[in-house]
Steps between C-alpha positions, in 0.01 A plus 500: 500500500474683830192479715272801531347610828140554385265383778139442399338340803293185465361396163230241440668203335272201479176369645402132472186598309695722260303807611642770729226572752463833676332557834349825621565646842457827687764760584404756764498852358710601803765229442822703523740301278564462130434165330645448153428249225670168573551574870405219744181570696342346809161505669513722809332423831207721394452298178643763264787479250834629629858498374687197633821563693810281485421172674120537478292227341336649193196404293607631160636796310335836443379547142312831522197664657169659410346778708244779480619842621273785610450599134295180456693378196654152552880484463739210444866516601793260487621621843344610830672829580424653833522877529466694820208736460430798724213466740180678388 
């Protein structure tokens, strides 16, 4: 059987307690990079979550985000997708 190139990022495998524990953090609304599910993340110098680059020490993998846009209705997403928006 041939191998298949199907990258998936990091997946939680096992925790000594048997429970996968999530931690909440903050992503700046102006953070200009995409972060996808399973991608390694680090804590930036300002204390916010950022995508980890090759060689960076990371604290875990991104598993999704929750935010409230201007409409006031909370949203949950599996990825943080940055889009350039025109200035008002």
